[in-house]
C-alpha positions as CSV (number, residue, x, y, z in Angstrom):
1,M,-138.5,107.1,27.8
2,A,-135.5,107.0,30.0
3,I,-134.6,110.3,31.6
4,K,-131.0,110.6,32.4
5,T,-130.1,114.3,32.0
6,V,-132.2,117.1,33.4
7,G,-132.1,120.8,32.6
8,V,-133.5,123.5,34.9
9,L,-134.2,127.0,33.6
10,G,-133.6,129.5,36.5
11,C,-131.5,129.2,39.6
12,G,-133.7,131.3,41.9
13,L,-135.4,130.0,45.0
14,M,-137.5,127.5,43.1
15,G,-135.0,126.6,40.3
16,S,-132.2,126.0,42.7
17,G,-134.4,123.7,44.8
18,I,-135.5,121.7,41.8
19,A,-132.0,121.4,40.5
20,Q,-130.9,120.2,44.0
21,V,-133.5,117.4,44.3
22,S,-132.9,116.3,40.7
23,A,-129.1,116.0,41.3
24,A,-129.7,114.3,44.7
25,A,-131.8,111.7,42.9
26,G,-128.8,110.8,40.7
27,Y,-129.7,112.7,37.5
28,K,-127.1,114.7,35.7
29,T,-128.5,118.1,36.2
30,I,-127.6,121.4,34.4
31,V,-129.1,124.6,35.7
32,R,-129.1,127.7,33.6
33,E,-129.3,131.4,34.7
34,V,-129.1,134.5,32.6
35,E,-126.1,136.0,34.5
36,D,-123.1,134.6,36.4
37,G,-124.1,136.6,39.5
38,F,-127.5,134.9,39.7
39,L,-126.0,131.5,39.0
40,K,-123.4,131.8,41.7
41,K,-126.0,132.9,44.2
42,G,-128.3,130.0,43.4
43,M,-125.5,127.4,43.5
44,G,-124.3,128.9,46.8
45,R,-127.9,128.4,48.1
46,I,-127.7,124.7,47.2
47,E,-124.3,124.3,48.8
48,K,-125.4,126.0,52.0
49,F,-128.6,123.9,52.2
50,L,-126.6,120.7,51.7
51,A,-123.9,121.7,54.2
52,G,-126.6,122.5,56.8
53,G,-128.1,119.0,56.2
54,V,-124.7,117.4,56.9
55,E,-124.4,119.5,60.1
56,K,-127.8,118.4,61.3
57,G,-127.1,114.7,60.4
58,K,-129.8,114.6,57.8
59,L,-127.3,113.5,55.1
60,T,-123.7,112.4,54.9
61,A,-120.8,114.4,53.5
62,D,-120.6,111.7,50.8
63,E,-124.2,112.3,49.8
64,K,-123.6,116.0,49.7
65,D,-120.6,115.5,47.4
66,K,-122.5,113.1,45.1
67,T,-125.3,115.6,44.7
68,L,-122.9,118.5,43.9
69,G,-121.0,116.1,41.5
70,H,-124.2,115.6,39.5
71,L,-124.8,119.3,39.3
72,S,-123.4,122.0,36.9
73,G,-124.4,125.5,36.0
74,T,-124.3,127.6,32.8
75,T,-125.5,130.9,31.3
76,K,-126.1,129.4,27.9
77,L,-129.3,127.8,26.8
78,E,-127.4,125.9,24.2
79,E,-125.7,123.8,26.9
80,L,-129.0,122.1,27.6
81,K,-129.0,120.4,24.2
82,D,-128.5,116.9,25.6
83,C,-131.2,117.1,28.2
84,D,-134.1,114.6,28.2
85,L,-136.2,116.7,30.4
86,I,-136.1,120.5,30.9
87,I,-138.0,122.2,33.8
88,E,-138.6,125.9,33.4
89,A,-138.7,127.9,36.6
90,I,-138.3,131.5,35.4
91,I,-140.4,134.7,35.8
92,E,-144.2,134.2,35.5
93,N,-144.3,136.0,32.1
94,I,-145.6,134.1,29.0
95,D,-143.4,136.1,26.6
96,D,-140.2,135.5,28.5
97,K,-141.0,131.8,28.8
98,A,-141.9,131.6,25.1
99,Q,-138.6,133.2,24.2
100,A,-136.7,130.6,26.1
101,Y,-138.7,127.7,24.6
102,A,-138.1,129.0,21.1
103,V,-134.3,128.8,21.6
104,L,-134.5,125.4,23.3
105,D,-136.7,124.0,20.5
106,G,-133.9,124.7,18.1
107,V,-131.1,123.0,20.1
108,V,-132.6,120.0,21.9
109,G,-133.7,116.7,20.3
110,P,-137.3,115.9,19.4
111,H,-137.6,113.5,22.3
112,T,-137.0,116.2,25.0
113,I,-139.9,116.9,27.3
114,F,-140.5,120.5,28.4
115,C,-142.1,121.2,31.8
116,S,-143.1,124.5,33.4
117,N,-143.1,125.1,37.2
118,T,-145.7,127.8,36.8
119,S,-148.1,128.2,39.6
120,S,-150.8,130.0,37.7
121,L,-150.4,130.1,33.9
122,C,-152.2,127.9,31.4
123,I,-150.2,124.8,30.5
124,T,-152.0,124.5,27.1
125,E,-151.2,128.0,26.2
126,L,-147.5,127.6,27.2
127,A,-147.3,124.3,25.2
128,A,-148.7,126.1,22.2
129,K,-145.6,128.4,22.3
130,T,-143.4,125.4,21.5
131,R,-142.9,123.0,18.6
132,R,-143.6,120.0,20.9
133,P,-147.1,120.6,22.5
134,D,-147.5,116.9,23.0
135,R,-144.3,116.8,25.0
136,F,-145.1,119.6,27.3
137,A,-146.6,119.4,30.9
138,G,-146.8,121.3,34.1
139,L,-144.6,120.2,37.0
140,H,-145.5,122.4,40.0
141,F,-143.1,122.1,42.9
142,F,-143.7,123.8,46.3
143,N,-141.3,126.0,48.3
144,P,-138.9,125.0,49.9
145,V,-138.5,122.3,47.2
146,P,-136.1,120.0,49.0
147,L,-138.5,119.7,52.0
148,M,-142.0,119.8,50.5
149,K,-143.2,116.4,49.3
150,L,-145.9,117.5,47.0
151,V,-145.6,118.0,43.2
152,E,-148.6,118.8,41.0
153,V,-148.5,117.2,37.6
154,I,-150.6,119.1,35.1
155,R,-151.5,117.8,31.7
156,G,-152.5,120.3,29.1
157,L,-155.0,119.6,26.3
158,T,-152.2,118.5,24.0
159,T,-150.1,116.6,26.5
160,S,-149.6,113.0,25.3
161,D,-150.2,110.0,27.6
162,E,-146.5,109.0,27.2
163,T,-145.4,112.5,28.4
164,Y,-147.8,112.5,31.3
165,H,-146.6,109.1,32.6
166,S,-142.9,110.0,32.1
167,V,-143.3,113.3,34.0
168,F,-145.3,111.6,36.8
169,S,-142.7,108.8,37.2
170,F,-139.9,111.4,37.2
171,A,-141.6,113.2,40.1
172,Q,-141.9,109.9,42.0
173,S,-138.2,109.2,41.3
174,L,-137.3,112.4,43.2
175,G,-138.9,111.0,46.3
176,K,-141.9,113.3,45.9
177,E,-145.7,112.5,46.1
178,P,-147.2,113.7,42.8
179,I,-150.9,114.4,42.2
180,T,-152.6,115.0,38.9
181,A,-154.1,118.5,38.7
182,P,-156.3,120.1,36.0
183,D,-155.1,122.8,33.6
184,K,-157.0,125.5,35.3
185,P,-155.6,128.6,37.2
186,G,-154.5,127.6,40.7
187,F,-154.5,123.9,39.8
188,I,-155.5,122.1,43.1
189,V,-153.6,123.6,46.0
190,N,-153.7,127.3,45.1
191,R,-157.3,126.9,43.9
192,L,-158.2,126.1,47.6
193,L,-155.4,128.1,49.3
194,V,-155.6,131.5,47.6
195,P,-159.3,132.2,48.5
196,Y,-158.5,131.3,52.1
197,L,-155.6,133.7,52.2
198,L,-157.6,136.5,50.5
199,D,-160.5,135.9,52.9
200,A,-158.1,136.3,55.9
201,I,-157.0,139.7,54.6
202,R,-160.7,140.7,54.1
203,S,-161.6,139.5,57.6
204,Y,-158.8,141.6,59.1
205,E,-159.9,144.6,57.1
206,N,-163.4,144.1,58.5
207,G,-162.1,144.0,62.1
208,L,-162.4,140.3,62.8
209,G,-159.3,140.4,65.0
210,T,-155.6,141.3,65.1
211,I,-153.2,139.7,62.7
212,E,-151.6,137.9,65.6
213,D,-154.9,136.6,66.9
214,I,-156.1,135.4,63.5
215,D,-152.8,133.6,62.9
216,K,-152.9,132.0,66.4
217,G,-156.6,131.0,65.9
218,M,-155.9,129.2,62.7
219,K,-152.7,127.6,63.9
220,L,-153.9,126.3,67.3
221,G,-157.6,125.9,66.4
222,T,-157.2,124.0,63.1
223,G,-153.8,122.5,63.4
224,Y,-152.3,124.5,60.5
225,P,-148.5,124.7,60.7
226,M,-148.7,128.5,60.3
227,G,-151.4,131.2,60.2
228,P,-152.6,132.9,57.0
229,F,-150.6,136.1,57.5
230,T,-147.4,134.3,58.3
231,L,-147.9,132.1,55.2
232,L,-148.7,135.2,53.1
233,D,-145.4,136.8,54.2
234,F,-143.5,133.5,53.4
235,V,-145.1,133.1,50.0
236,G,-144.7,136.8,49.1
237,L,-147.5,139.3,48.9
238,D,-146.6,140.2,45.3
239,T,-146.8,136.5,44.3
240,T,-150.2,136.0,46.0
241,Y,-151.5,139.2,44.3
242,Y,-150.3,138.1,40.9
243,I,-151.9,134.6,41.2
244,A,-155.1,136.1,42.6
245,N,-155.4,138.4,39.6
246,I,-154.9,135.6,37.1
247,M,-157.5,133.4,38.9
248,F,-160.0,136.3,39.0
249,E,-159.5,137.0,35.3
250,E,-160.3,133.3,34.6
251,Y,-163.2,132.7,37.0
252,R,-164.6,136.2,37.5
253,E,-165.7,135.2,41.0
254,P,-165.4,137.7,44.0
255,V,-163.7,135.1,46.1
256,Y,-160.6,135.4,43.9
257,A,-160.5,139.2,43.8
258,P,-157.5,140.7,45.6
259,P,-158.5,142.8,48.7
260,P,-157.6,146.5,48.6
261,L,-155.1,146.1,51.4
262,L,-153.2,143.4,49.5
263,K,-152.8,145.7,46.5
264,R,-151.7,148.7,48.6
265,M,-149.1,146.6,50.5
266,V,-147.6,145.4,47.2
267,L,-147.5,149.0,45.9
268,A,-145.7,150.0,49.1
269,G,-143.1,147.3,48.6
270,R,-144.2,145.4,51.7
271,L,-143.9,142.0,50.1
272,G,-143.3,139.8,53.1
273,K,-140.2,138.1,54.4
274,K,-138.1,138.7,51.3
275,S,-138.5,142.5,51.6
276,G,-138.2,142.5,55.4
277,H,-141.7,143.8,55.9
278,G,-145.1,142.4,55.2
279,F,-147.9,141.8,57.7
280,Y,-144.9,141.3,60.1
281,K,-141.5,142.9,60.3
282,Y,-138.4,140.7,59.8
C-alpha cells in the first residue's frame, strides 16, 4: 500500500520529532495535539530544530521550507481522516490511547494503518482496542527522533504480513535503520538497557563509587557516549521508573525491579534534565 499522508498523535518531544522526519521525507504530515498551546510549542520546537540545522550547514533553507510546507497541525482528530498511516505518540496510558483509537476508527478509511510509539506497552493489547487489529503495529522511535537512526518495528500477534512490511518500508523511507522486535515489554533496546540503568543505581546505593566516577568509568572504559546517570537524567527518571515497573510486572525477575532510590527521586520530583534536577543539577 502506498503511504502518502501521515498523521501523528501528540506533538510533544517524541511526536514533534516523528512529525518532523515524516515531513522531511516528503510525506504530507498532520500532527494533532489536544490544545493549541501544546501544538504551538511542538511546532515551535520543530521550527527551532530546523533553523538550527540551517545555521550549522546541515540542511539548506530550501530543505527547511519544504519540510515545513509538508507539515500542518490541528487539535481535531477528525482532520486525520485522509491519513494512510497514523502514528500515536501520546501518554503511556492504555485507556487514553484506546479513546483516541476509537474516534479514529470511526473517521479514517479501512486501509489506514495505526502504529504506536509506545516503549513498553503490549502491541497486541493495544491492537485489540481497535477495529483493525491486523492493521496495527508498533513503531518505536528513539529520542531525539531527527538524530537517532534506530526504529524498532514490533508486530503484534494479529499484525498482518502486509502491515508489517508496509511499516518496515515506511521506517526505511525516513532514512532510519529499522529492526524487528518482539511484542514483549522493553522490546530489544530497553530489554537490555533498563537492567543496566537500574543496576547502576543499585551499585551506587551499595557504595560502588560516586555518580561522577561511575559515569566516567562507563564512558571512558567501555566507549559509551554517556554514563548511566547522565543517560537516566536525559531519558527521565519517571520514564525509566514507569518502564521498569511494567517490565517487572511482566517478567517478575529482580533485575527489572526499580531500586528504592529511583522511586524516592521520582516522588521528590527529581526527574532529570526536564525538571532541572536528577542525579545531576541543570
